[in-house]
C-alpha positions as CSV (number, residue, x, y, z in Angstrom):
1,M,11.9,-36.5,34.8
2,D,10.3,-38.7,32.1
3,I,11.3,-38.6,28.4
4,R,8.3,-36.4,27.5
5,G,9.3,-33.8,30.1
6,L,12.9,-33.8,28.8
7,K,11.7,-33.4,25.2
8,E,9.5,-30.4,26.3
9,L,12.5,-28.9,28.1
10,R,14.7,-29.4,25.1
11,G,12.1,-27.6,22.9
12,Y,11.9,-24.8,25.3
13,Y,15.6,-24.2,25.2
14,R,15.7,-24.5,21.4
15,T,13.0,-21.9,21.2
16,L,15.1,-19.6,23.4
17,S,18.2,-20.1,21.4
18,D,17.2,-17.6,18.8
19,A,18.0,-13.9,19.4
20,T,14.9,-12.7,17.6
21,R,12.6,-14.8,19.7
22,L,14.4,-13.5,22.9
23,R,13.8,-9.9,21.7
24,I,10.1,-10.7,21.1
25,L,9.8,-12.2,24.6
26,E,11.6,-9.1,26.1
27,Q,8.9,-6.9,24.5
28,L,6.0,-9.1,25.6
29,A,7.3,-9.2,29.1
30,R,6.3,-5.5,29.4
31,R,2.9,-5.6,27.7
32,E,0.6,-7.2,25.2
33,L,1.4,-6.3,21.6
34,T,0.0,-6.9,18.2
35,V,1.9,-8.8,15.6
36,N,2.3,-5.6,13.5
37,E,3.6,-3.7,16.6
38,I,6.2,-6.3,17.2
39,A,7.2,-6.3,13.5
40,R,7.6,-2.5,13.5
41,S,9.6,-2.4,16.6
42,L,12.0,-5.1,15.4
43,R,12.1,-3.7,11.9
44,M,11.2,-7.0,10.5
45,S,8.6,-8.2,8.0
46,Q,5.3,-9.3,9.5
47,P,5.5,-12.8,7.9
48,L,8.9,-13.4,9.5
49,V,7.7,-12.2,12.9
50,S,4.7,-14.4,12.6
51,W,7.0,-17.4,11.9
52,H,8.9,-16.7,15.2
53,L,5.6,-16.1,17.1
54,H,4.4,-19.5,15.9
55,R,7.5,-21.2,17.4
56,L,6.9,-19.3,20.7
57,K,3.2,-20.4,20.7
58,Q,4.1,-24.0,20.0
59,T,6.3,-24.0,23.1
60,G,3.5,-22.4,25.1
61,L,5.4,-19.2,25.9
62,I,3.0,-16.9,24.4
63,R,-0.8,-16.6,24.0
64,M,-2.4,-15.2,20.9
65,H,-5.9,-14.0,20.3
66,R,-7.6,-12.2,17.4
67,A,-9.5,-8.9,17.8
68,G,-11.0,-8.0,14.5
69,R,-8.1,-8.0,12.0
70,E,-5.4,-7.7,14.6
71,V,-3.7,-10.6,16.4
72,H,-2.6,-9.8,19.9
73,C,0.2,-11.6,21.7
74,S,1.1,-11.8,25.4
75,L,3.7,-13.6,27.4
76,D,2.4,-16.7,29.4
77,H,4.3,-16.0,32.6
78,A,3.0,-19.1,34.3
79,R,4.3,-21.4,31.5
80,L,7.6,-19.7,31.6
81,H,7.9,-20.3,35.3
82,D,6.9,-24.0,34.8
83,Y,9.8,-24.5,32.4
84,E,12.2,-22.9,34.8
85,R,10.9,-25.1,37.7
86,Q,11.3,-28.1,35.5
87,F,14.9,-27.2,34.8
88,Q,15.6,-26.5,38.5
89,S,14.1,-29.9,39.3
90,L,16.3,-31.6,36.7
91,I,19.6,-30.1,38.0
92,A,18.7,-30.5,41.7
93,G,18.9,-34.2,41.3
């Protein structure tokens, strides 16, 4: 694996190292949610949830799209599987 791939994988695992982001991913694995729905279910402020969502989006784990005033978030299952395949490739030798 080249250095770029290793850096991406490091970023992926850093993103997953936060319990709040894991809780968000757990919810998005079930269905698409708005930022406000996530904030309510986690009992967190919308700005803090948005900050965590930005980190997840930077890593490519979620997709976000605007519908009127609402921002909808969904898990990018394909990207998640890509990261897992990269890791498996790394440890397989």
